[in-house]
N, C-alpha and C positions, 0 to 999 in steps of 0.2 A: 096552264099550270103555274103556280106561284114559284118565283125564283127562290133558291136557297143559297146560303153562304158558300155552299160546296160546288156549285155548278161550274164555276170557272176551272176548278181543279179537275173536274170530270172531263172538261173539254180538252185540257192539256194532256190528260192520259189518253183520250181518244186520238189526239193528234200523234202522240208517240206511237200508238198502235198502228195507225195508218201509215206511218213512216218506217215500220218495222224496227222501232226503237223501244218498244215496251219491254221492261225487264221484270223477271220473276226470280225468286230464290229457288234453285233447283232442288229436287228431292235428293235425299241421301242415296248415293250409288256405290258406296265403298264396299258393299258385299257382292257387287255384280262383277263378272269377269270383264276385262277390257283394258285398254291402254289409256292412262290419264295424262293428257297434255294440257290440262287446265291449271294444275297446281303450281304453287311456288316452292314446293318441296324439292328444290333443285339437287340436293345431295342424297335424297332418299331416306333421310333420318326419320321423317314423319311417318313413313310407311312401315318403319321398323320399331315403332314405339313400344310394342309389347316385348320385344327382345331386350329393351333397356329398362323396362319398368322395375323389375325385381332388384336389379343392380342399383337403380336410383334410390329406392326406398331403404335399402341397406346403408347407402351412403348418407342419405338425408332423412333419417327416421323421424325427426321432429319438425320438419318443414310444415308450417301452418298453411291451411287453405284459405285463410281470411286475413286481410290487412285491416280493414274497417276504419282507416284513417289515411290522410295524406302523408307523404314522406316527412313533412315538417312537423307532424303531430304524432305519428305512429310510434308505438313502443317496440314493434317488431322490425328491426333494421338489419340484422346480421346477414340474411341471405342477399339482400339488396347490396349491402356494402361489400360482401365477398365477390359478387359479380362485378361490381364497379371496379374493385381492385384488380380482378383478373383482366378486365378490359384495359385498365390503365397500364398494367404491366406489358400487355401485348402491343399497345399503340405508343407506349412511352409518352402518354398524355393523360391528363385527368379525365375521368368519365362520369357521366350522370345518366341515370335511367329515366326513360319516359314510358308512358303506357302504350304508345304505338308510334309508328313513323309519322303518322299524321299529327299526333300530339307534339312530337318533337319539332317538326318543321314549322308548324304554326306558332308554337311557343317561342322557339329560338328567333324566328324572324320578327315576331312582335316585340321581343326584348331588344333586338338589335336596332330597331327602327326609331332611333333618337334623332333630334335635329343634327344636321351635318352629315347624314348618311344617305347614300344612294345605292340601290341594289342594281347590279348589272346581271341580267338573267339570260341564260341560254333559252332560246325560243321554245324548247321542248321540255322544260322542267315540269315536274310532277304537279298535279292539281293541289296537293297539300302545300307546296311552296307558293303557288299562285294565291291560294286562299289566305295564307299567312300575310302576303303582301296586301291583299284586299282588306283584311280585318285590321291590319296595322295602319291602313291609309298611307302606306310607304311610298316614297319617291323611287321609281324604278324605270329602267330602260331595258329593252330586250336586244340581244345580239343574235345574228343568224346562227343557226344550229351548228356547233362545232367549228365555226368560222373565226379563227383567231384574228384575222385582219379586221373583221367587223367589231370584235371586242376591243382591239387596240384603238380604233377610232373613238370608241366611247371612253376608254381610259384616258386618252389624250384630252377629250372634251371636258372630263370631270376631274382632272388632275389637281385642281385647286380645292376639291371637296375634302373634308376631313377623313371620310371613310368611303371607299367603294367596295361593297360586298359582292364579290363575283360568285354567282350561284350556278351550279350545274349538277348533273348526275354522272356517275362513272359509267354505268351500264343503263341504257335507256329502255324502259319497260315495254314500249310498243314496237320499236324498230330493232331492238337488240344490239344497236351499235354502241361504240365506246367513245369516251371523251379523250382528247389528247392531253392527258394529265402531265406528262413530262414537259411538253411545250408550254402548258399553262403555268407550271411551276417556274419555268425559266422566265416567262413573261412577267410574272408577279414580281420578280427581283428588280424589274425596271421601274416599278412604281411604289413609292413609299407608303401610299394610303390604301393598299389592297388588303382585304381580308378574303381568303380563299375558302369557300364553303362547298363541300362535295358530299352529295348524298350517295352512299355506297349500298343502298337498299338491295339491289339485285346483284351486287358483286360480293357482298359479305358472305363468306363461306365457300364461294365458288372460284375466286381468283386469288392469286398470290400463293407463295410457298406454304403458308399456314392458313390460308383462307381469309386473310384480313381485308381483301378487296383489291381493286385495281391500283390503289395507292401503294400497296405493298408490292404488287407485281411490277410497277414502274419505278419503284424506289423513291417515291416522293412523299411518304407519310409525314416526314418532318416539315415539309413545305406547306402542308394543308393545315389551315388554322382551325377549321370546324369540319369534323367527319361525323356524319350521321349514318348509323347502321340499324337495320331492323332485325328483330329476333324471330319474326313470324314467317320467314321464308326459308332460307337454307338451314337456319338453326332450329327449325321445327318447334318453335315455342311461341311466345307472344311478347310484345313490348318492343322497345327501341332504346338506343343509347346515342349520346353525343360524346365524342372524344375531342378534347380541346385543351387550351391553356388553363392553368390553375385559376387565373383571374376570371376568364370567361365562365368557367364552371361555377364559381361563386356568384357571378353576375346572373347567370341563367337561373340558378337555384333561388335567387332573390327577386327575379324580375319576370320569369316566364310563367304566364298565368296558367297555361295548360299543365305545368308542373305543380305550381303552388295549390291550385284549386281542384286537383284530381285525387281521388282515392288511389293509394299506391297499389301496384300490382301485388297479388298475393305472394307471400314469401316462397310458397312451393313453386310458383311460376319462375321466380328469379333463380331458385335452386336448379330447376329443370333446364333453364337457359345455360347456366354454368355447366351442367352435365353434358349438354349437347355441344357447347363450344369446345369442351375438352375432346369430344369425339371428332369435331371438325378439324382440329389442329393436326390430327394424324392422317387425314384423308387426302394426302397429296396425289396418290395414284388414282383415286376416284376423280379428283379434279382434272388430271391429265386425260382420263377417259372421257369425261364430260366435254372437254374441249374437242377431242377427236371426233366423237359422234355428232357434235354440233357442227363442225366443219363439214362432215359427210352429209348431214341433213341439209345444210344451207346449199351445198353444191347440187343436191338433188332437187331442191326447190328452184334453183336457177335453171336447171335443165328442163323442168316442167314448164316454167313460165317463159323461158327464153330471155329473161331479164336479170340484170345483176341484183343481188340482195345485199343490203347494207349491214345486215347483222354480223357481229363479230363476237357473238356470245351464245349462250344456251337458249336465248329467246330468239325465235326465228319467225317472222311474219310471212304470210302469203297474202299479198294485196289483191283484193277482188274488186274494190271500188264501188260497191253497191250494197246497201244494208240487206235487201231481200236475198241477194246472191250469197252474202256471207252467212245468213241464217240457213239457207237451203244447203249450202256446202257442209256446214257444221252438222246439220240433221242427217245428211247422207253418210258422213263419216261415223256418226253415232250408231247408225244401223249396222255399220261394219265393225263395231266394237272399239271405236276410237273417239275419245272425248277431247274436243278442242274448242276453244272459245271463239265465237264471232264477236269482233270488236266494232262498235258503231259509235256514231255521235252520241254524246259530246266528248267521249274519250279520245276519238280521233276526228280530224276535220272531214267534212263531206268529200267523198271521192277517195278517202283513205281507209274505207272499211276493209276489214281484213279478218283472216283466221290467224290467231296468235298461238304458236306452238311453244310450250315450255318444256324443254327436255330435262331429264333427270339422270344423274350418274348411275342409277340402277338399271337404265335401259341398255340392252345389248345392241350390237351392230345389226343382228338379225331383226330385232324389233324396229330399228330405224328403217331398214330396207322394206319391211312389211308396210310401214306407214307410208313410205314414198310410193310403193307399188299401188296401194289402195287409193292414195290421193290422185295418182294418174288416172285410175279407173273412174273415180268420182268426177273429176274435172272433164 
């Protein structure tokens, strides 16, 4: 049989399948009964969208569903500017919208990567950050995850550089552990060339008095130079933002290719994000509840496995260490009405395969107990 240009792609897919790593988009299951532990709807706002819909259209009756141009060209700017102003007031920094967290990290890193800059990255930063470094051909070094002594050695090594961009996440999406932001803010004061860059994707809406993230919870928002937050998780919308200094906002607006060359989010999307953020600001009791059930769930996982669990958030992993076993465990849970994601390579390294449980503030303690009971039976 004659070779075709597509044969090698087929072989790669066959290899993925043999290694239990072949992915498919799941069917819509929103109308089926069950417990969803796959979603990033951490505060339950997405599940309640019908409840807020009428109120939204009364408040924003003229929000357009089409932008049809980039932000630098569009005639429709009011909804975007209102949202950016809201975020600027909350963070006491200038804010700029991006189309997604991926767009934000790739575009910001690409813009920052000028001569004289080195990026010092926590080893477990998100793929979007890694892709930004790769696309920018940036000079970077990695420090051991959450290890400030490892970071300090790199800061000492590169103290003569004009800029050291220290990059990390506040809540890590696979282990659910948290960064030592207070200590990082103190460390930053010792070095004149540090730009502190924190991705709050999984903390925005879930941590802090008003849900502004771990930076708010630890009282270090003013010490962080670049805060990235996503609007498609706890805020139950889409898009992302960066909150930063006035100078850097102007610089990103003029230099971030993912901002300059992307069609803007529809105004209705920006308006919905504003509507959801105003809900999030009042959900302090729900945030306390989410922390309580997350602690309970983590303790239950530790009891089941007999091992400590690094999670300190609403994301709690169960490490199984094998792709086939992860798929099998998720399938068994699904039969019991519990949807939880099996996480495999390349998202996690080989041996780190796991079930990732994403808890929501809408869950009750009884639901958590049922999940743990079922998980014991399945395992």
